[in-house]
N, C-alpha and C positions, 0 to 999 in steps of 0.2 A: 504494499500499500504506499510506503514511503517512496518507492521508486516510481510509482504510478502517479505520485503527487496528490493522491486522495487523502493523504494523512500528512500533516506537517510534523516536523520534529517538535515543534512547540506543543502540538496536539498530543503527541506521543508521551512527552514529559507530563503534561497535565493529566491525561487519562491514566498513566501509570502511577501517579502520586509522588513523583520525584525522579531525579536523574538516576539514582542507583537502580530503581526498578525499570525505568525506560531502557537503561543500557543493558540490563539483564535480559529484557524482552528481546531487544535487537541482537544481542550476542547469541542468545539461544535459538532465535529463528535462523540465524546465519549458520549455526552449528547443525540444525536439522536439514537445512538446504544444501549443504556442502556435499562434496563427493564422499567424504568420510563422515557419516552422521553420528552426532553425540547429542545426548540430552542435557548434558551439564557443560556450561561454558568454562573456559579457563580464565584465569585472572588476565592474561594477555588479551583474550577476546573481549572481556568485559571493558578493559582499558581502551581498546580500539573503538568499541561501540560508543563509549562515553565521549571520546574525542570526536568522533563523527557527529554525535548529537550536539556537543558544545560548539562545534564549528558551523553547524547549520541552524541552530535554534537561537532565539533571542533571549538567552539566559543572562541573568546578572548576579552578581554576588560571589560568594566563595565557591570554588570548584574543587572538590575533594579529589584526592589521588585514587587510583584503582583499588589499593588495599583498603581504604575507607569505604569505598562503594561495596566492595566484596563483604566487608564486615557487616554493613547495613542489610545487604541481601541475606547473609547467613543468619542474622538475628531474626529475620522474617522467614526463615525456614527454607530459603532458596540456596541450593548447593552451588559452590563455585570451586573449581579445581585450582588450588594454589600450588606454587612450586615447593618442593621439599627444601627445608633449611639444613645446610650442612653445619656440622659441629667443627669447630676449630680445635685441633689437638693440642 
């Protein structure tokens, strides 16, 4: 719907209830439509979706980084695949 311009990025953010959930919806839709389908977006995909939205929407104010957006999604019960953290010996 975004590509067909029947839904604007501003509408997506508004209908989703915020940037985190809009980015999740966009990232998840892209995951499901790709050649290798997955139901859970990665942190990188969430970040790319948030960047696309903020570049095309008329958002103002604080723009959180991807890890903050992922945390907000996870608090709402939406899974995001995050990279493993390595321990320094």
